[in-house]
C-alpha positions as CSV (number, residue, x, y, z in Angstrom):
1,X,84.8,110.4,116.8
2,X,83.8,113.4,115.2
3,X,87.8,115.3,114.9
4,X,89.4,118.0,112.5
5,X,92.8,117.7,111.3
6,X,95.4,120.1,110.3
7,X,98.9,119.9,109.5
8,X,101.9,122.7,110.6
9,X,105.3,123.1,109.8
10,X,107.5,124.8,112.7
11,X,109.9,126.9,112.6
12,X,112.3,124.5,114.0
13,X,111.8,122.6,110.2
14,X,109.7,119.9,112.2
15,X,106.2,118.9,110.7
16,X,103.0,117.3,112.1
17,X,99.4,116.8,112.6
18,X,97.2,118.4,114.9
19,X,94.2,116.6,115.8
20,X,91.2,118.1,117.7
21,X,88.6,115.9,119.1
22,X,86.1,117.8,120.6
23,X,85.2,116.8,124.0
24,X,88.4,114.3,124.6
25,X,89.5,113.6,128.0
26,X,93.0,112.3,127.2
27,X,96.2,113.7,124.7
28,X,97.8,110.9,122.5
29,X,101.0,112.0,120.7
30,X,103.9,110.6,118.5
31,X,107.4,111.8,118.1
32,X,108.2,110.0,115.2
33,X,112.4,110.2,113.6
34,X,112.8,108.7,110.9
35,X,116.0,107.0,112.4
36,X,115.2,103.1,111.9
37,X,117.5,100.0,110.7
38,X,117.5,101.1,107.3
39,X,120.1,103.8,108.3
40,X,122.8,101.3,109.8
41,X,125.1,98.5,108.5
42,X,124.2,94.9,109.4
43,X,126.4,94.0,112.4
44,X,124.9,97.3,113.6
45,X,121.6,96.6,113.5
46,X,120.6,96.7,117.0
47,X,122.0,100.3,117.1
48,X,118.4,101.8,116.7
49,X,117.0,99.8,119.1
50,X,119.2,100.2,122.2
51,X,119.3,104.2,121.6
52,X,115.6,104.0,121.5
53,X,115.6,101.9,125.1
54,X,118.1,104.1,126.7
55,X,116.7,107.6,125.8
56,X,112.6,107.1,125.9
57,X,113.2,105.8,129.7
58,X,116.7,106.8,130.6
59,X,118.2,109.5,133.1
60,X,118.7,112.6,131.4
61,X,119.8,116.2,132.8
62,X,116.7,117.3,134.8
63,X,116.5,113.6,136.6
64,X,120.1,111.7,136.4
65,X,118.1,109.1,138.0
66,X,116.0,107.0,135.6
67,X,113.4,105.4,138.2
68,X,112.5,109.2,139.9
69,X,112.3,110.1,136.1
70,X,110.0,107.2,135.3
71,X,108.0,107.8,139.0
72,X,107.5,111.2,138.0
73,X,106.2,111.5,134.4
74,X,103.6,108.3,134.9
75,X,102.8,109.3,138.8
76,X,98.8,110.6,137.4
77,X,98.4,107.5,135.2
78,X,100.1,108.6,131.8
79,X,101.2,105.6,129.3
80,X,104.5,106.2,128.2
81,X,106.3,104.0,125.5
82,X,108.5,104.2,122.4
83,X,109.2,101.6,119.5
84,X,111.8,101.1,116.6
85,X,110.6,100.1,113.1
86,X,112.8,99.6,109.7
87,X,112.2,103.0,109.1
88,X,111.3,105.0,112.6
89,X,112.1,105.2,116.0
90,X,109.1,107.0,117.9
91,X,108.4,107.9,121.3
92,X,104.5,107.5,122.0
93,X,102.0,108.7,124.9
94,X,98.6,109.2,126.1
95,X,98.1,111.2,129.0
96,X,95.1,112.7,130.9
97,X,94.2,115.8,129.1
98,X,94.6,117.7,132.5
99,X,98.5,117.1,132.2
100,X,99.2,116.7,128.6
101,X,101.4,119.9,128.8
102,X,103.6,118.3,132.1
103,X,103.8,115.3,130.9
104,X,104.9,116.5,127.3
105,X,107.6,118.8,128.5
106,X,109.3,115.5,130.3
107,X,109.2,113.6,127.5
108,X,110.8,116.7,125.9
109,X,113.6,116.6,128.1
110,X,114.2,112.9,127.6
111,X,114.4,113.5,124.2
112,X,116.8,116.4,124.0
113,X,119.2,116.2,127.2
114,X,119.7,112.1,127.6
115,X,122.9,111.4,129.8
116,X,123.4,107.3,127.9
117,X,124.8,106.4,131.1
118,X,127.0,103.5,130.5
119,X,125.2,101.2,133.5
120,X,121.7,102.2,131.9
121,X,123.7,101.2,128.5
122,X,124.4,97.6,130.1
123,X,120.9,97.3,131.4
124,X,118.8,97.7,128.2
125,X,121.5,95.2,126.6
126,X,119.8,92.7,129.2
127,X,116.3,93.8,128.6
128,X,116.6,93.8,125.0
129,X,117.8,90.4,124.8
130,X,115.0,89.0,126.7
131,X,112.6,90.9,124.4
132,X,114.1,89.4,121.1
133,X,114.1,85.8,122.9
134,X,110.5,86.7,123.6
135,X,109.8,87.6,119.6
136,X,111.8,84.4,118.2
137,X,109.0,82.4,119.7
138,X,106.7,84.3,117.1
139,X,106.6,81.7,113.9
140,X,104.9,84.1,112.0
141,X,107.2,86.7,112.6
142,X,110.2,84.4,111.7
143,X,108.7,83.1,108.7
144,X,107.6,86.6,107.6
145,X,111.6,88.3,108.2
146,X,112.8,85.4,106.1
147,X,110.5,85.7,103.1
148,X,111.3,89.5,103.3
149,X,115.2,88.5,102.7
150,X,114.4,86.2,100.0
151,X,112.1,88.9,98.4
152,X,115.6,90.9,98.4
153,X,114.9,93.2,101.4
154,X,117.0,93.9,104.5
155,X,115.5,92.0,107.7
156,X,117.2,90.3,110.4
157,X,115.7,87.7,112.6
158,X,115.4,88.0,116.2
159,X,117.9,85.1,116.8
160,X,120.6,87.1,114.6
161,X,119.7,90.3,116.0
162,X,120.6,88.8,119.5
163,X,124.1,87.6,118.6
164,X,124.6,91.2,117.2
165,X,124.3,92.8,120.4
166,X,127.5,92.6,121.6
167,X,128.7,94.5,118.9
168,X,126.8,97.4,119.8
169,X,129.1,100.3,121.6
170,X,127.4,102.7,123.6
171,X,129.3,105.6,121.6
172,X,127.2,103.9,118.4
173,X,124.7,105.0,120.8
174,X,125.4,108.2,120.8
175,X,126.7,108.8,117.6
176,X,123.2,107.3,115.9
177,X,121.5,110.0,118.2
178,X,123.1,112.6,117.0
179,X,122.8,111.6,113.2
180,X,119.1,111.5,113.6
181,X,117.7,113.3,116.0
182,X,117.2,116.7,114.9
183,X,114.4,118.9,114.2
184,X,113.7,118.3,110.4
185,X,113.8,115.0,110.9
186,X,110.7,114.9,112.9
187,X,107.1,114.4,112.2
188,X,104.7,114.3,114.9
189,X,100.8,113.8,115.5
190,X,99.1,115.3,118.9
191,X,95.5,114.4,119.4
192,X,93.2,115.4,121.9
193,X,90.7,118.6,123.0
194,X,92.8,120.9,121.2
195,X,90.6,123.6,121.1
196,X,91.9,126.9,122.9
197,X,95.4,125.4,123.2
198,X,96.7,125.0,119.6
199,X,99.1,127.9,120.0
200,X,100.7,126.3,123.1
201,X,100.9,122.5,121.5
202,X,102.8,124.3,118.7
203,X,104.9,126.1,121.1
204,X,105.6,123.0,123.4
205,X,106.8,121.0,120.4
206,X,108.6,124.0,119.0
207,X,110.8,124.1,122.6
208,X,112.2,121.0,122.2
209,X,116.1,121.6,122.2
210,X,117.0,119.8,119.0
211,X,119.5,120.9,116.5
212,X,117.3,122.1,113.3
213,X,119.5,119.7,111.4
214,X,119.8,119.1,107.6
215,X,117.2,117.5,105.3
216,X,115.0,114.7,106.7
217,X,116.6,111.3,105.8
218,X,115.1,109.8,102.7
219,X,113.9,106.6,102.5
220,X,115.9,103.8,101.1
221,X,115.1,103.0,97.3
222,X,114.2,99.1,97.8
223,X,112.4,97.0,95.0
224,X,111.5,93.6,95.6
225,X,112.8,90.6,93.5
226,X,111.6,87.1,92.8
227,X,113.0,84.6,95.5
228,X,115.0,81.7,94.2
229,X,113.3,79.2,96.1
230,X,110.7,79.0,98.5
231,X,111.3,79.3,102.4
232,X,111.1,76.5,104.4
233,X,111.8,76.8,108.2
234,X,112.3,73.1,109.9
235,X,110.5,72.8,113.2
236,X,110.0,69.7,114.5
237,X,108.2,71.0,117.6
238,X,105.6,72.0,115.6
239,X,102.5,69.6,114.3
240,X,100.8,71.4,111.9
241,X,102.5,74.2,109.2
242,X,102.7,77.9,109.0
243,X,101.6,79.0,106.0
244,X,102.5,83.1,104.1
245,X,101.8,83.8,100.6
246,X,103.1,87.1,99.7
247,X,102.9,88.5,96.1
248,X,105.0,92.1,95.6
249,X,104.5,94.8,93.6
250,X,107.4,97.2,92.6
251,X,105.4,100.5,92.9
252,X,103.0,102.1,95.8
253,X,99.4,102.0,94.2
254,X,97.1,104.2,93.9
255,X,94.3,105.5,96.6
256,X,91.3,103.8,94.6
257,X,93.3,100.6,93.9
258,X,94.3,100.6,98.1
259,X,90.3,100.7,98.5
260,X,89.2,98.1,96.3
261,X,92.3,95.8,97.9
262,X,90.6,96.5,101.5
263,X,87.0,95.1,99.9
264,X,89.1,92.0,98.7
265,X,90.2,91.3,101.7
266,X,86.7,91.6,103.1
267,X,85.7,89.2,100.3
268,X,87.9,86.6,100.6
269,X,89.0,86.3,104.5
270,X,87.4,88.8,106.7
271,X,84.3,86.8,107.7
272,X,83.1,83.9,108.4
273,X,80.9,83.6,105.0
274,X,84.2,84.8,103.2
275,X,85.3,83.0,99.9
276,X,88.1,81.7,101.2
277,X,88.0,81.6,105.4
278,X,84.2,80.5,105.3
279,X,84.7,77.6,102.6
280,X,87.9,76.4,104.6
281,X,85.9,76.2,107.8
282,X,82.8,74.8,106.3
283,X,85.2,72.0,104.4
284,X,87.0,71.5,108.4
285,X,90.6,72.6,106.8
286,X,91.4,74.9,109.2
287,X,91.0,77.4,111.8
288,X,91.7,80.8,110.3
289,X,93.2,82.1,107.5
290,X,94.1,86.4,107.4
291,X,94.9,88.6,104.3
292,X,96.0,92.1,103.4
293,X,98.5,94.7,101.9
294,X,100.9,96.2,103.1
295,X,102.9,99.2,101.2
296,X,106.9,99.8,102.0
297,X,108.6,102.4,100.8
298,X,108.6,101.6,97.0
299,X,106.3,98.7,97.1
300,X,103.3,97.2,98.0
301,X,102.6,93.6,99.0
302,X,99.7,91.6,99.2
303,X,99.7,88.6,101.8
304,X,97.8,85.8,103.0
305,X,98.9,83.5,106.1
306,X,97.3,80.7,108.5
307,X,98.0,77.7,110.1
308,X,97.1,74.3,108.8
309,X,97.3,70.6,109.2
310,X,99.6,69.7,106.3
311,X,97.3,67.2,104.6
312,X,94.6,69.6,104.7
313,X,97.0,72.3,102.9
314,X,96.5,71.0,99.3
315,X,92.5,71.4,99.7
316,X,93.2,75.0,101.5
317,X,95.3,76.0,98.3
318,X,92.5,74.7,96.0
319,X,89.9,77.4,97.4
320,X,92.7,80.0,97.6
321,X,94.4,80.0,94.1
322,X,90.5,79.6,92.8
323,X,89.1,82.2,94.8
324,X,91.7,84.9,94.2
325,X,91.2,84.0,90.6
326,X,87.6,84.6,90.2
327,X,88.0,88.1,92.2
328,X,90.8,88.9,89.8
329,X,88.4,87.9,86.7
330,X,85.7,90.4,88.5
331,X,83.3,87.0,89.0
332,X,81.7,88.9,92.1
333,X,77.8,88.8,93.0
334,X,76.4,92.5,93.3
335,X,74.9,91.3,96.7
336,X,78.1,90.1,97.7
337,X,80.0,93.5,96.6
338,X,77.1,95.3,98.8
339,X,77.7,93.5,101.8
340,X,81.9,93.6,101.9
341,X,81.1,97.5,101.7
342,X,78.5,97.5,104.4
343,X,81.2,95.3,106.5
344,X,84.3,97.6,105.3
345,X,82.1,100.7,106.7
346,X,81.4,99.2,109.6
347,X,84.6,98.2,110.5
348,X,85.6,101.5,109.3
349,X,83.7,103.2,111.9
350,X,84.1,101.0,115.1
351,X,88.1,101.6,114.5
352,X,87.5,105.6,115.4
353,X,86.2,104.9,118.6
354,X,89.3,106.3,120.9
355,X,91.7,109.4,120.6
356,X,94.6,106.6,120.2
357,X,92.5,104.9,117.2
358,X,92.2,108.4,115.6
359,X,95.6,109.3,115.6
360,X,96.5,105.9,114.6
361,X,94.6,106.0,111.6
362,X,96.9,109.2,110.4
363,X,100.3,106.8,111.0
364,X,100.8,106.9,107.3
365,X,101.8,110.6,107.6
366,X,105.3,108.9,109.3
367,X,105.7,107.1,106.1
368,X,105.6,109.4,103.0
369,X,103.5,112.7,104.6
370,X,100.0,111.7,103.4
371,X,97.1,112.9,105.1
372,X,94.3,110.3,104.6
373,X,90.5,112.3,104.2
374,X,88.8,110.0,106.8
375,X,85.8,112.1,106.1
376,X,85.9,110.7,102.2
377,X,86.1,107.3,102.8
378,X,82.5,106.1,102.7
379,X,82.0,107.8,99.7
380,X,85.5,106.1,98.5
381,X,84.2,102.8,99.7
382,X,80.5,103.3,97.9
383,X,82.0,104.2,94.6
384,X,84.2,100.8,94.3
385,X,82.8,98.8,91.6
386,X,83.6,95.1,91.1
387,X,86.2,96.0,88.0
388,X,88.2,98.3,90.5
389,X,88.4,95.1,92.6
390,X,89.7,92.8,89.7
391,X,92.2,95.6,88.4
392,X,93.7,96.1,92.1
393,X,93.6,92.2,93.0
394,X,95.6,91.8,89.2
395,X,98.0,94.5,89.4
396,X,99.3,93.0,92.8
397,X,100.2,89.3,90.7
398,X,101.0,91.2,87.9
399,X,105.1,91.8,88.1
400,X,105.0,88.0,89.0
401,X,106.9,88.4,92.0
402,X,105.7,86.0,94.4
403,X,106.0,82.8,96.6
404,X,104.9,81.0,99.4
405,X,106.9,80.3,102.6
406,X,106.7,77.4,105.2
407,X,107.4,77.0,109.0
408,X,106.6,73.8,110.6
409,X,107.2,69.9,111.4
410,X,106.7,69.1,107.8
411,X,109.7,68.3,104.5
412,X,110.1,70.4,101.6
413,X,108.2,67.9,99.3
414,X,104.7,69.5,101.1
415,X,106.3,72.9,100.7
416,X,107.1,72.2,97.0
417,X,103.6,70.9,96.3
418,X,102.0,74.0,97.8
419,X,104.7,76.1,95.5
420,X,104.0,74.6,92.4
421,X,100.1,74.3,93.2
422,X,99.8,77.8,93.7
423,X,102.1,79.2,90.6
424,X,98.6,80.0,88.5
425,X,98.1,82.6,90.8
426,X,101.3,84.2,89.0
427,X,100.9,83.5,85.5
């Protein structure tokens, strides 16, 4: 979708991005506070999550009955939600264009004047217990969390989080709210047909009755370390294995290297004719393989994940090792590179078909304030060379901070074999 982007600084200290999408029939917003789990000690891990639940749809001074409030805010089909991550607590919405101001004003009331009722706190404890129990059935999620801990990052699995719920009090939520919900700690993205109402949008956000506060919370200075041993999570109920390969680089890669990593993903795993996934399918080894990269506060991770039958895992890892090494050495055909570029450009164009997807494309802004110029993306991708891809893929393995993780109904013998088999990736 065609759109124009501008950053605004409000007198309150909040900053944000306004995305004008001519002709859009909905408005999408995200109000993002740097208020996630990195700010709390281990035994209070669930404080941000519980606070998000109670604030986002709880009782407030204008609507002391939460059910009445939720009925009012969604009566015309508005979709309102919230989420908590390691870095952020965010409040999001997608609303019909004719009522954007009504809904966002109600959102302001919820954020600025929550009542923090004990009955709602008790109810949300139960709801979160159910949520976390459901998440604990996501085996990739549990394996990934265990690997994060092995690399030295702060992470708590969902079963532990259920146990930690009992250590959280209502006073903890109120204190965390006061420590994090202030204007200078707020970043926002608002997208829709904003022509003629930019001033009104800015005034509406400015009207959020929060204290100005001190400077925005600073991201943690975290660095990855090489795990002492391979993560293995035994689960006899699972006949295959969940396999993750992760390599950490203790810096945030520049834009050109990040673009090159996107093409490396296409070449290696994104299509049925890709080097790893395509070959694995042709040999009947595995149903699907994913890969990609992730940027954290001070690190960049390259990862690959798949489910595979244990007897097929060594042959799959042979392909993984061989093809990554070829890419690192720049062994890429001209036609293959051109196909990868065309695929990436097509995916990019398909990914911007809705107001929500356009707003999401700028979500890195909440992380480090970067506003990617999406208009330059096609030219940037077309400019990537084989050497760029090789350099980027070598960079992610250069510091030799990597390992494999396995979850499933096998034993450590196959785990140790796969780790030994893939060690040349880091040499």
